[in-house]
MIPA-269350 format. One line per 3 residues: number of its first residue (from 0); for each residue x, y, z of C-alpha. Coordinates in pm, whole numbers. Layout:
% residues N
NUM) X:Y:Z | ...
END
This chain:
% residues 464
0) -10262:-3928:-9807 | -10033:-3959:-9504 | -9679:-4085:-9576
3) -9721:-4363:-9321 | -10027:-4493:-9504 | -9853:-4466:-9840
6) -9562:-4670:-9706 | -9792:-4936:-9563 | -9976:-4970:-9893
9) -9651:-4992:-10087 | -9516:-5262:-9854 | -9817:-5484:-9910
12) -9839:-5430:-10285 | -9468:-5460:-10354 | -9423:-5778:-10152
15) -9727:-5941:-10315 | -9641:-5833:-10668 | -9268:-5886:-10618
18) -9251:-6234:-10470 | -9551:-6389:-10641 | -9499:-6182:-10953
21) -9143:-6302:-11006 | -9263:-6506:-11300 | -9570:-6316:-11408
24) -9585:-6335:-11784 | -9800:-6029:-11829 | -9681:-5671:-11792
27) -9849:-5391:-11598 | -9879:-5047:-11752 | -9588:-4834:-11624
30) -9670:-4548:-11391 | -9696:-4195:-11532 | -9373:-3997:-11508
33) -9379:-3618:-11489 | -9128:-3442:-11713 | -8993:-3102:-11615
36) -8775:-2971:-11897 | -8476:-3212:-11878 | -8580:-3368:-11549
39) -8803:-3660:-11466 | -9003:-3670:-11144 | -9216:-3942:-10989
42) -9459:-3822:-10725 | -9636:-4011:-10450 | -9965:-3887:-10590
45) -9882:-4027:-10932 | -9816:-4371:-10788 | -10130:-4366:-10578
48) -10363:-4251:-10853 | -10239:-4432:-11163 | -10132:-4781:-11054
51) -10383:-5064:-11049 | -10270:-5411:-10951 | -10476:-5725:-11013
54) -10631:-5877:-10703 | -10543:-6223:-10830 | -10189:-6285:-10945
57) -10126:-6560:-11197 | -9785:-6720:-11159 | -9640:-6861:-11479
60) -9503:-7208:-11414 | -9186:-7276:-11604 | -9239:-7556:-11851
63) -8984:-7830:-11802 | -9120:-8078:-12056 | -8897:-8094:-12363
66) -9037:-7920:-12668 | -8922:-8105:-12979 | -8870:-7880:-13283
69) -8985:-8018:-13615 | -8672:-8058:-13828 | -8682:-8029:-14203
72) -8517:-8371:-14228 | -8524:-8621:-13945 | -8162:-8686:-13840
75) -8036:-9042:-13859 | -7856:-9130:-13537 | -7609:-9414:-13490
78) -7671:-9427:-13116 | -7746:-9231:-12800 | -7528:-9036:-12559
81) -7656:-8948:-12213 | -7602:-8615:-12041 | -7719:-8510:-11695
84) -7847:-8204:-11512 | -7822:-8144:-11139 | -8056:-7864:-11032
87) -8267:-7735:-10740 | -8604:-7788:-10907 | -8784:-7671:-10594
90) -8665:-7319:-10686 | -8782:-7111:-10984 | -8424:-7053:-11104
93) -8364:-7429:-11110 | -8669:-7490:-11326 | -8574:-7205:-11559
96) -8224:-7348:-11600 | -8368:-7692:-11676 | -8593:-7546:-11944
99) -8288:-7381:-12104 | -8087:-7705:-12094 | -8376:-7898:-12247
102) -8413:-7640:-12521 | -8044:-7666:-12609 | -8057:-8048:-12615
105) -8360:-8048:-12843 | -8199:-7798:-13080 | -7879:-8002:-13096
108) -8075:-8319:-13169 | -8276:-8144:-13439 | -7945:-8044:-13601
111) -7809:-8400:-13604 | -7697:-8458:-13245 | -7336:-8490:-13134
114) -7108:-8715:-13341 | -7425:-8855:-13499 | -7562:-8959:-13162
117) -7889:-8847:-13016 | -7845:-8661:-12688 | -8060:-8796:-12404
120) -8104:-8574:-12098 | -8142:-8720:-11749 | -8193:-8476:-11462
123) -8199:-8492:-11085 | -8361:-8257:-10832 | -8114:-8152:-10561
126) -8380:-7964:-10363 | -8111:-7708:-10269 | -7943:-7976:-10056
129) -7575:-8075:-10051 | -7668:-8433:-9958 | -7913:-8453:-10248
132) -7648:-8313:-10482 | -7409:-8593:-10380 | -7681:-8850:-10427
135) -7774:-8701:-10764 | -7419:-8685:-10900 | -7362:-9051:-10809
138) -7690:-9154:-10966 | -7623:-8965:-11290 | -7268:-9100:-11311
141) -7392:-9456:-11258 | -7645:-9405:-11537 | -7356:-9338:-11771
144) -7389:-8966:-11841 | -7088:-8804:-12010 | -7136:-8462:-11850
147) -7345:-8297:-11579 | -7491:-7949:-11635 | -7655:-7710:-11389
150) -7501:-7716:-11038 | -7628:-7376:-10931 | -7534:-7357:-10563
153) -7183:-7340:-10417 | -7268:-7564:-10121 | -7389:-7832:-10363
156) -7081:-7796:-10584 | -6840:-7821:-10291 | -7020:-8134:-10172
159) -6964:-8320:-10500 | -6605:-8211:-10569 | -6443:-8514:-10406
162) -6659:-8745:-10617 | -6509:-8614:-10942 | -6186:-8819:-10936
165) -6387:-9129:-10839 | -6641:-9113:-11122 | -6449:-8899:-11375
168) -6770:-8745:-11507 | -6739:-8388:-11632 | -6931:-8105:-11469
171) -7001:-7783:-11660 | -7174:-7570:-11398 | -7375:-7252:-11443
174) -7342:-7094:-11100 | -7167:-7213:-10784 | -6942:-6906:-10770
177) -6739:-6993:-10460 | -6368:-6917:-10504 | -6296:-7225:-10291
180) -6389:-7439:-10592 | -6132:-7262:-10809 | -5871:-7316:-10539
183) -5933:-7690:-10548 | -5882:-7707:-10924 | -5557:-7512:-10898
186) -5421:-7705:-10601 | -5509:-8059:-10715 | -5559:-8041:-11088
189) -5560:-8415:-11156 | -5835:-8469:-10900 | -6056:-8175:-10993
192) -5985:-8120:-11364 | -6335:-8255:-11435 | -6492:-7934:-11303
195) -6571:-7640:-11534 | -6784:-7335:-11469 | -6957:-7173:-11766
198) -6994:-6860:-11558 | -6762:-6650:-11340 | -6652:-6688:-10979
201) -6729:-6454:-10689 | -6412:-6250:-10726 | -6491:-6192:-11094
204) -6839:-6078:-10998 | -6684:-5825:-10761 | -6434:-5715:-11025
207) -6708:-5634:-11274 | -6896:-5424:-11019 | -6584:-5234:-10920
210) -6498:-5163:-11284 | -6814:-4952:-11306 | -6778:-4802:-10957
213) -6423:-4691:-11042 | -6535:-4528:-11368 | -6817:-4342:-11193
216) -6570:-4224:-10930 | -6340:-4083:-11198 | -6625:-3938:-11403
219) -6779:-3739:-11117 | -6475:-3696:-10892 | -6631:-3899:-10612
222) -6417:-4067:-10346 | -6669:-4171:-10078 | -6881:-4483:-10123
225) -7148:-4652:-9911 | -7183:-5030:-9941 | -7506:-5211:-9851
228) -7491:-5588:-9875 | -7678:-5905:-9790 | -7528:-6049:-9474
231) -7450:-6396:-9610 | -7124:-6587:-9678 | -7135:-6544:-10058
234) -7056:-6174:-10009 | -6722:-6239:-9835 | -6513:-6255:-10157
237) -6680:-5930:-10268 | -6573:-5767:-9942 | -6215:-5890:-9968
240) -6184:-5776:-10327 | -6353:-5444:-10248 | -6096:-5371:-9977
243) -5811:-5410:-10225 | -5975:-5237:-10521 | -6104:-4939:-10324
246) -5751:-4868:-10201 | -5617:-4891:-10556 | -5883:-4654:-10688
249) -5853:-4402:-10405 | -6210:-4466:-10294 | -6306:-4473:-9927
252) -6589:-4703:-9821 | -6726:-4468:-9556 | -6991:-4710:-9436
255) -7059:-5080:-9493 | -7396:-5207:-9379 | -7498:-5573:-9378
258) -7871:-5648:-9385 | -8074:-5968:-9332 | -8256:-6119:-9629
261) -8591:-6051:-9459 | -8526:-5681:-9393 | -8854:-5488:-9371
264) -8722:-5132:-9408 | -8415:-4950:-9538 | -8516:-4619:-9380
267) -8250:-4636:-9110 | -7994:-4768:-9358 | -8042:-4473:-9590
270) -8030:-4235:-9294 | -7691:-4376:-9194 | -7567:-4347:-9552
273) -7676:-3984:-9584 | -7502:-3887:-9259 | -7184:-4076:-9352
276) -7087:-3832:-9625 | -7114:-4097:-9897 | -7139:-3962:-10252
279) -7285:-4279:-10405 | -7411:-4624:-10306 | -7341:-4980:-10410
282) -7582:-5260:-10313 | -7578:-5640:-10342 | -7870:-5872:-10270
285) -7991:-6213:-10385 | -8341:-6215:-10237 | -8650:-5996:-10211
288) -8454:-5712:-10049 | -8456:-5553:-10397 | -8821:-5454:-10357
291) -8782:-5301:-10013 | -8465:-5120:-10124 | -8640:-4968:-10428
294) -8943:-4866:-10223 | -8741:-4685:-9956 | -8501:-4537:-10211
297) -8808:-4362:-10354 | -8992:-4283:-10030 | -8676:-4140:-9876
300) -8610:-3930:-10187 | -8249:-4046:-10169 | -8046:-3822:-10398
303) -7744:-4049:-10444 | -7681:-4279:-10739 | -7728:-4642:-10638
306) -7525:-4896:-10836 | -7553:-5266:-10772 | -7778:-5557:-10821
309) -8001:-5836:-10708 | -8180:-6128:-10866 | -8516:-5951:-10886
312) -8397:-5605:-10990 | -8272:-5739:-11324 | -8620:-5865:-11422
315) -8800:-5686:-11703 | -9111:-5663:-11481 | -8932:-5520:-11175
318) -9012:-5156:-11254 | -9385:-5223:-11275 | -9375:-5445:-10968
321) -9226:-5155:-10771 | -9479:-4913:-10923 | -9200:-4696:-11059
324) -9002:-4675:-10735 | -8706:-4835:-10916 | -8657:-4523:-11128
327) -8289:-4432:-11148 | -8152:-4753:-10994 | -7848:-4891:-11179
330) -7862:-5272:-11186 | -7637:-5555:-11295 | -7757:-5824:-11535
333) -7563:-6137:-11628 | -7719:-6200:-11967 | -7932:-5933:-12127
336) -8151:-5885:-12438 | -7902:-5686:-12642 | -7663:-5789:-12918
339) -7390:-5933:-12695 | -7320:-6197:-12961 | -7506:-6299:-13279
342) -7675:-6573:-13074 | -7812:-6358:-12792 | -8143:-6233:-12924
345) -8237:-6554:-13104 | -8215:-6747:-12777 | -8389:-6470:-12581
348) -8692:-6462:-12810 | -8714:-6841:-12838 | -8687:-6896:-12463
351) -8936:-6624:-12375 | -9189:-6767:-12621 | -9137:-7118:-12485
354) -9144:-7041:-12112 | -9351:-6724:-12091 | -9080:-6533:-11902
357) -8745:-6395:-12005 | -8425:-6585:-11927 | -8242:-6436:-11633
360) -7910:-6478:-11460 | -7772:-6833:-11486 | -8042:-6944:-11731
363) -7830:-6801:-12015 | -7524:-6990:-11897 | -7709:-7319:-11852
366) -7815:-7303:-12216 | -7465:-7214:-12331 | -7305:-7494:-12128
369) -7476:-7761:-12338 | -7344:-7610:-12661 | -6998:-7566:-12509
372) -6981:-7937:-12431 | -7119:-8039:-12772 | -6864:-7821:-12952
375) -6579:-7954:-12737 | -6680:-8313:-12819 | -6685:-8232:-13190
378) -6342:-8069:-13167 | -6208:-8369:-12975 | -6385:-8601:-13220
381) -6451:-8817:-12919 | -6654:-8851:-12599 | -6337:-8948:-12414
384) -6324:-8736:-12099 | -5955:-8639:-12114 | -5982:-8541:-12480
387) -6291:-8330:-12413 | -6117:-8161:-12119 | -5827:-8070:-12348
390) -6069:-7923:-12603 | -6243:-7720:-12331 | -5911:-7588:-12201
393) -5774:-7482:-12540 | -6079:-7341:-12719 | -6310:-7041:-12713
396) -6685:-7080:-12751 | -6936:-6821:-12871 | -7250:-6836:-12658
399) -7557:-6625:-12592 | -7410:-6448:-12287 | -7069:-6381:-12439
402) -6755:-6563:-12550 | -6624:-6836:-12321 | -6257:-6895:-12255
405) -6166:-7101:-11952 | -5898:-6995:-11704 | -5651:-7226:-11530
408) -5911:-7279:-11257 | -6166:-7380:-11522 | -6394:-7081:-11476
411) -6507:-6850:-11757 | -6269:-6560:-11811 | -6408:-6220:-11712
414) -6343:-5952:-11975 | -6552:-5711:-12184 | -6476:-5924:-12492
417) -6542:-6252:-12309 | -6799:-6297:-12030 | -6904:-5970:-11874
420) -7225:-5834:-11722 | -7443:-5557:-11856 | -7538:-5269:-11628
423) -7857:-5079:-11702 | -8047:-4794:-11541 | -8422:-4799:-11492
426) -8558:-4501:-11689 | -8934:-4453:-11724 | -8993:-4828:-11721
429) -8711:-4912:-11962 | -8378:-5081:-11893 | -8125:-4846:-12053
432) -7780:-5003:-12089 | -7499:-4784:-11951 | -7209:-5032:-11915
435) -6992:-5167:-12074 | -6954:-4892:-12329 | -6952:-5129:-12627
438) -7317:-5209:-12546 | -7427:-4847:-12491 | -7639:-4695:-12767
441) -7549:-4360:-12921 | -7738:-4074:-12756 | -7786:-4255:-12424
444) -7855:-4034:-12123 | -7791:-4106:-11756 | -8050:-4001:-11499
447) -7862:-3809:-11231 | -8035:-3734:-10897 | -8061:-3385:-10752
450) -8243:-3265:-10442 | -8453:-2956:-10512 | -8660:-2810:-10226
453) -8651:-3144:-10048 | -8768:-3332:-10354 | -8553:-3558:-10571
456) -8548:-3481:-10940 | -8367:-3669:-11216 | -8146:-3469:-11447
459) -8060:-3620:-11786 | -7690:-3597:-11867 | -7504:-3732:-12173
462) -7352:-4078:-12121 | -7081:-4197:-12123
END
């Protein structure tokens, strides 16, 4: 089959199975992988002959109706306390976060509530709009909620910040990574002390990525890096941090290429990278670029390690959606089904059974935020806002995604023993954890690309 025809087929299949299949609850059998001694090879013929995709794709709709567990003994409540959620329910991630928040609320109520009060959840759909977020925060505050969860987008968070000192209703967000929010808390604490982020900010995201890039540089003696990024404002803090960190680590970013979210091909991008002298690649996307990147990484037989991440690449179904083209990609995951804490796997299994898809990205943090607030209230022995703020500022909280300790800017502290991402490599359809080392299993191998007679092969090397 001609390469042009193969590429055309892959474009159609990957876009269909990638975008619509984002929440497919059923797996596809992984493609066959040829093994040559200690190497693994995926061929175009293998993909063409062994992959069958359904002609009709069933999208699993996230259930957002509360599921009430059956407690052994029905708790006796002395009253009700209202909490709120502010989420873009027109987006899949918003509905997934709501399902996680609802699950946490129901579990807390089944265990006796908070200070013997039943927790009642009220939520508002922001529709990814700053104006709607303002309207929603006001409405929730006027309904008497003690705390607002969710708040996924930075533009929504920034829009409601000036309402905080007026309504004095706590926000424990699970996203909204803009460093500008942290700056507000630091500059005018009394006005913005009501804001907390049960997740990290943009600079912390960049720090975590560079921790791994720096180790890889030292491990293999590499000093030349290519950076491919989504050309949107959220990447700016990553760029600023990368400039400082690369200089500290003695790494030269030999080419930096911004791409639109609707990019149709990375062929020219990879050609520029290969002629730049780069020894490895880092990539950062938030949209469907992941699928196109994986496709062209395979079709171009690119023999450089690619370390980075995107929303879709962390999905457990991504490998099958790309028909094996993701082989060898190293991807970031904020929240992952491994024993990060004693609570991780219990939540993972419960959520996946409830929703029909695994929790991804900020879903973990949305769930944890409810428990963080409940524990802070118990420690404060009060729903009083100032007392709860003090408890949040002075305590650590064990969640599903890690251990939370808030910084002076009220964001979760980034550290391997606190909140920290997992990096994995796609290997024969499996997500094999390679970073941080505390999460790496004994005997783990890293797939290392080599070009042999114009064909990329994967060599297994001991890791770390």
